[in-house]
N, C-alpha and C positions, 0 to 999 in steps of 0.2 A: 504494500500500500504506500503510494507516494504521499509524503507529508511535507508541506511547506511550513516554515516557521517564521513568524513575524516577531520583531522586537523593536524597542525604541519608543514605545508609547509612554504616556504618563500625564502628569498634571502640569499645565503651562499657563502662564498669565496671558491675557489678551495682548496681542501685539508680538508675542514671542514666536519662537521657531522650534521645530522638532525635525529630526531625521529618523524615519522608519526604515528598517531593514527587513529583507525577505531572503531567506536562504532555504536550502533543502539538504540536510545532512547526508542523505543516501541517494541523491538524485541530481543529475546534471541539468541545469536550467538553460544551457546556452543554445538549445534548439527551440526554445519556447518563447512566445510572447508572454510577458508578465503584466498582469493587470492589477491595479489597486482599486478596491471598492470600499465603500464605507456604509455603515448602517447606524443612524441616529436612533435614539429611543422613540418608539412609536412610529417609525418611518420605514419605508422599504429600503432595501439595499440599493445603492446607487453607484454608478461608475465615477471614478475620480481621475484616473490616469492609466496609461499603459505604455509599454515600450516593446519594440520589436526584438527578435532574437539577437540581432547584430547590434542593437542599440542605436541604429541609424534613424529610426522613425519613432516618434512619440505622439501620443494622443492625449488630450485633456478634456475634461468637462469644461464647457464654456465659462462657467462661473468660477473655475479654479485656476485657469491657465496663467493668470498673472501672479499667482502666489505659490503654486506647487510646481516642483520640478522632479521628473522621474529620470533616473539614470541607472546604469548597471555596470558591474565589474565582473565579466565572465571568468576571469582568472580566480577571483574570490568566490565565484558562484553566488553572487549576491546582487539583489536589486534594491534600490533606495528610492524613497519618496521624501523629498525635502519640502517641508511645509513652512511657509513664512507668513508673517503678519496674521497669525491665527486669531480667530474670534470665537465666541461661544457657540456659534452655529456650526463650527467644525467639530464639535464634540460628537464622537461616534466611536464605534468599533471599526477599525481599519483592517481589511483583509487583503492578502495578496493571493493571486491565482495564476496558474500556468495553462496556456492553451497553444495549439499549433495552427499554423497556416491562417492566421488572422490578419489579412492584408488590407483591410479597410477600416476606417474609423467606425463604421456601423457594426462591423463584426466585433471590434474590441469593446464596444459599449455594452454588449449583452453578456451578462454573467453566465448564461447558459452555454456559451461557447467556450468556456474555460473548464478544463478537465480536472484540475487538481487545486485544492484550496488549503490555506492555513486556517488556524483556529482564531486568528484575529488578535489585535492588540488595542487596548483601550486608550483613546486620546481624550483628555478632558481639558477644556479651555475655560478657566475661571479665575477670577481675582479673589 
C-alpha cells in the first residue's frame, strides 16, 4: 500500500508562512504529478496546487496563486507547498496526493484523478 506522508503543519499567526512537505518513504514520486488539496471544517475538499512529475509545470487554484508556491526535489523524493501571507481562511487539513498522466489543469483539479493520498497535516491560522 502506497502511503504519502505530509509534514510541516501547525499553528501560525495571520500574515505568517509555512512550508509543507510531502514524501513517500517506500515509494518513488518522480513519475507522478503531486497535488495539494485542503479541507476546511464543514467544507468539501478543494484543490490548492499541483506540480508535474518533472517539476516543469505547476497549477494553482485561482484564489491561491499569488500566495502559494509548489515545488519538488526529486532527489529528496519530496514535494513542498510554500504558503505565504496566511489568513484564517487557510485553516484546513492539507493533503498531498500522487497521480499519473495528469497533463491539464482540469485533470489536476479533480481529486478523483489522484491514486495515492497522505493522511493530511493540520494548518491553523490564528492570532
